[in-house]
Structures are given as structure tokens and as C-alpha cells.
C-alpha positions as CSV (number, residue, x, y, z in Angstrom):
1,X,16.5,-38.9,-17.4
2,X,15.3,-41.1,-14.6
3,X,18.5,-40.4,-12.6
4,X,17.6,-36.7,-12.3
5,X,16.2,-35.7,-8.9
6,X,12.5,-35.1,-8.8
7,X,11.3,-31.5,-8.5
8,X,9.1,-30.9,-5.5
9,X,7.0,-27.7,-5.6
10,X,5.7,-26.4,-2.3
11,X,2.4,-24.5,-2.7
12,X,0.7,-22.9,0.3
13,X,-3.0,-21.9,0.3
14,X,-4.0,-18.9,2.5
15,X,-7.2,-17.1,3.3
16,X,-9.9,-16.6,5.9
17,X,-11.7,-19.6,7.5
18,X,-14.5,-21.0,5.4
19,X,-13.5,-19.6,2.0
20,X,-13.0,-23.1,0.5
21,X,-9.3,-23.7,0.7
22,X,-9.7,-27.4,1.7
23,X,-12.4,-27.9,-0.9
24,X,-10.3,-26.4,-3.7
25,X,-7.4,-28.7,-2.7
26,X,-9.6,-31.8,-2.5
27,X,-11.3,-31.0,-5.8
28,X,-8.0,-30.5,-7.6
29,X,-6.2,-33.6,-6.1
30,X,-9.1,-36.1,-5.6
31,X,-11.8,-34.7,-7.8
32,X,-14.2,-34.7,-4.8
33,X,-16.3,-32.2,-3.0
34,X,-17.8,-32.6,0.5
35,X,-20.8,-30.6,1.7
36,X,-19.6,-31.1,5.3
37,X,-17.5,-28.2,6.6
38,X,-14.7,-29.1,9.0
39,X,-12.2,-26.4,10.0
40,X,-8.5,-27.3,9.2
41,X,-6.5,-27.7,12.4
42,X,-3.0,-26.2,11.9
43,X,-2.0,-27.4,8.4
44,X,-2.1,-30.4,6.2
45,X,-0.7,-31.2,2.8
46,X,-1.5,-33.4,-0.2
47,X,0.8,-34.3,-3.1
48,X,0.0,-34.5,-6.7
49,X,2.2,-35.7,-9.6
50,X,2.1,-33.4,-12.6
51,X,3.7,-33.1,-16.0
52,X,4.6,-29.5,-16.9
53,X,6.1,-29.1,-20.4
54,X,7.5,-32.7,-20.3
55,X,8.9,-32.2,-16.8
56,X,7.7,-34.5,-14.0
57,X,7.1,-32.6,-10.8
58,X,5.4,-33.3,-7.4
59,X,3.3,-30.5,-6.2
60,X,2.8,-30.4,-2.4
61,X,-0.3,-28.3,-1.7
62,X,-0.4,-27.1,1.9
63,X,-3.8,-26.3,3.3
64,X,-3.6,-24.0,6.3
65,X,-6.0,-23.0,9.0
66,X,-7.8,-19.7,8.5
67,X,-8.3,-19.0,12.2
68,X,-6.3,-16.3,13.9
69,X,-5.2,-18.7,16.7
70,X,-3.2,-20.8,14.3
71,X,-1.3,-17.9,12.6
72,X,1.6,-18.3,14.9
73,X,2.4,-21.6,13.2
74,X,3.0,-19.7,10.0
75,X,6.8,-19.7,10.2
76,X,7.0,-23.4,10.2
77,X,4.6,-24.0,7.4
78,X,5.4,-21.1,5.1
79,X,9.1,-21.5,4.8
80,X,10.3,-23.0,1.5
81,X,7.2,-22.2,-0.5
82,X,7.4,-21.8,-4.2
83,X,4.0,-20.2,-4.7
84,X,1.3,-18.8,-2.5
85,X,-2.4,-19.1,-3.4
86,X,-4.6,-16.4,-1.8
87,X,-8.3,-17.5,-1.6
88,X,-11.4,-15.5,-0.8
89,X,-15.1,-16.1,-1.0
90,X,-16.9,-14.0,-3.6
91,X,-19.9,-13.8,-1.2
92,X,-17.8,-12.5,1.7
93,X,-16.4,-9.0,1.4
94,X,-14.3,-9.3,4.6
95,X,-12.5,-12.4,3.2
96,X,-11.6,-10.3,0.1
97,X,-10.5,-7.3,2.2
98,X,-8.2,-9.6,4.3
99,X,-6.2,-10.8,1.2
100,X,-3.5,-8.2,1.4
101,X,-3.0,-8.9,5.1
102,X,-2.5,-12.6,4.3
103,X,-0.1,-11.7,1.6
104,X,1.9,-9.4,3.8
105,X,2.0,-11.9,6.7
106,X,3.2,-14.6,4.3
107,X,6.1,-12.5,3.0
108,X,7.2,-11.7,6.5
109,X,6.8,-15.2,8.0
110,X,8.3,-17.0,5.0
111,X,11.3,-14.7,5.0
112,X,11.0,-14.2,1.2
113,X,14.3,-12.6,0.0
114,X,12.8,-11.1,-3.2
115,X,9.1,-10.2,-2.3
116,X,8.6,-8.2,-5.5
117,X,9.1,-11.3,-7.7
118,X,7.6,-14.0,-5.5
119,X,4.6,-15.6,-7.3
120,X,1.1,-15.3,-5.9
121,X,-2.2,-16.4,-7.5
122,X,-5.5,-15.1,-6.3
123,X,-8.7,-17.3,-6.4
124,X,-12.2,-16.0,-5.9
125,X,-14.1,-19.1,-4.9
126,X,-17.9,-20.0,-4.6
127,X,-19.0,-18.5,-8.0
128,X,-21.7,-21.2,-8.0
129,X,-23.8,-19.0,-5.7
130,X,-26.8,-17.0,-6.9
131,X,-25.7,-13.7,-8.5
132,X,-27.6,-11.6,-5.9
133,X,-25.5,-13.2,-3.1
134,X,-22.2,-12.2,-4.7
135,X,-20.5,-9.3,-2.8
136,X,-17.1,-9.0,-4.7
137,X,-17.2,-8.3,-8.4
138,X,-14.6,-9.6,-10.9
139,X,-13.6,-6.1,-11.7
140,X,-12.9,-5.3,-8.1
141,X,-10.8,-8.4,-7.6
142,X,-8.9,-7.8,-10.8
143,X,-8.1,-4.3,-9.8
144,X,-6.6,-5.5,-6.5
145,X,-4.5,-8.1,-8.3
146,X,-3.2,-5.4,-10.7
147,X,-2.3,-3.1,-7.8
148,X,-0.3,-5.9,-6.1
149,X,1.8,-6.5,-9.2
150,X,-0.4,-8.1,-11.8
151,X,-1.1,-11.3,-9.8
152,X,-3.0,-13.9,-11.9
153,X,-6.7,-14.1,-10.9
154,X,-9.1,-17.0,-11.2
155,X,-12.8,-17.4,-10.2
156,X,-13.7,-20.9,-9.2
157,X,-16.3,-23.2,-7.8
158,X,-14.8,-26.0,-5.8
159,X,-18.3,-27.4,-5.5
160,X,-18.9,-27.7,-9.3
161,X,-15.2,-28.1,-10.3
162,X,-15.3,-24.8,-12.3
163,X,-11.9,-23.4,-13.3
164,X,-10.1,-25.4,-10.5
165,X,-7.8,-27.3,-12.9
166,X,-7.0,-24.1,-14.9
167,X,-6.1,-22.2,-11.7
168,X,-3.8,-24.9,-10.3
169,X,-2.1,-25.3,-13.7
170,X,-1.0,-21.7,-13.5
171,X,-0.1,-22.2,-9.8
172,X,2.1,-25.1,-10.8
173,X,3.8,-23.2,-13.6
174,X,4.5,-20.2,-11.3
175,X,5.9,-22.5,-8.6
176,X,8.1,-24.3,-11.1
177,X,9.4,-21.1,-12.5
178,X,10.2,-19.9,-8.9
179,X,11.9,-23.2,-8.0
180,X,14.1,-23.0,-11.1
181,X,15.0,-19.4,-10.5
182,X,16.2,-20.3,-7.0
183,X,18.2,-23.2,-8.3
184,X,19.8,-20.9,-10.9
185,X,20.7,-18.3,-8.3
186,X,22.2,-20.9,-6.0
187,X,24.4,-22.2,-8.8
188,X,25.3,-18.8,-10.3
189,X,25.1,-16.2,-7.5
190,X,26.9,-13.6,-9.6
191,X,24.2,-14.0,-12.3
192,X,21.1,-13.4,-10.2
193,X,20.5,-9.8,-11.4
194,X,20.8,-10.9,-15.1
195,X,18.3,-13.6,-14.6
196,X,15.7,-11.4,-12.8
197,X,16.0,-8.6,-15.3
198,X,15.5,-10.9,-18.2
199,X,12.6,-12.8,-16.7
200,X,9.8,-13.0,-19.3
201,X,7.2,-14.6,-17.0
202,X,4.5,-16.3,-19.0
203,X,2.3,-16.6,-15.9
204,X,2.3,-13.0,-15.0
205,X,3.7,-13.6,-11.5
């Protein structure tokens, strides 16, 4: 068992600047939250060792800059991703409206061969705010996710560590499923269609 190569899952987090991408990553990996906001420059990643159904994996979570001026770096950072997390701020309607653009840009830049089956997870962050400051309802977000192919949706608070572990557990499972399907198709290129048609995805990706 120890001689088997370690599975590395590359997960990329996308979304507008200030929605909490870095905070979500830090909360999940280090269990910490900082009140100080510092914009991400380019991209950064942190690894986390996980055990998924008795399989040891290393998840590399790539935190990317939300500013337009860094989007040209997308090709270098997006390639080889196993799952993409789209994050918006529930108090910011614009960040929600931009989700589809982030998704479409990722599919182009990452050169995804089978975009219909590539796993995405959507996170609505900052649910710790007062209800009257919330601009995007759960119903509206779920409707968007359904229209984009039943993408899993989670509402989180990076500040209070609400639902962060649960969201990234599904992210990891989706990423592992994607990684294994790619390995399968590389080894058995004539069986790709059979695998895709019979894919009973438990994570709804």
C-alpha cells in the first residue's frame, strides 16, 4: 500500500475580489480567520492531507486573485485542476452575478476537454452577516446551480467556521472522482464513453 503513488488533487478557488476566498482556504487548512483583508497577488496554494474513504490524498488548494488585472495569469494556474470552487459573497449581488463568467473563463483557460462533466462547487460566503444585509437568497443561488448542471451549493461563514469543512469534503470527493476518471481514461481510452455514461456521481457534480 505504501508503494502506491500519492494522489494529488488540484483545487482552484475563483470569485470576485473580497468574497472570502483566502479566508475560506485559511479556515479549512489552518482553522484560522483574520480580520485583516489583504488582496491576493496572482495566486498561492496550500496543501492539506486528507483521508477519503480510506484513500490518502493531498489536496492542493489554489487561491487566486479576484482582480481583473491578474486574469491573464489564468492559463498557468488553472491547468490540471481537478475541481473548481466558485465563491460569492451573499451580501454582494455583483459577485453572485459574476459567477457564470468565472466558470466560463475557467473552462476556456483550463482547456477542459469535457466541460459538461467537470466538477464545480459553489459557495455563498459571509452568512454570519445580519439578515437585512443579505442580498442573494439561498433559493436564487440554488436555482443558478441547478441551471448550470446541478452544481453542489454550500453557504458558509469563513469567519465563524460554519459549513467550511462540509463544503471542502464535497470538493475533495468531486476532485478525487475527476482525478480517477482521468486516470481511467488515460489507461483505457477505448472505454471512456462507457465510464462517462455509467457515472453515478454521488457528489452531484
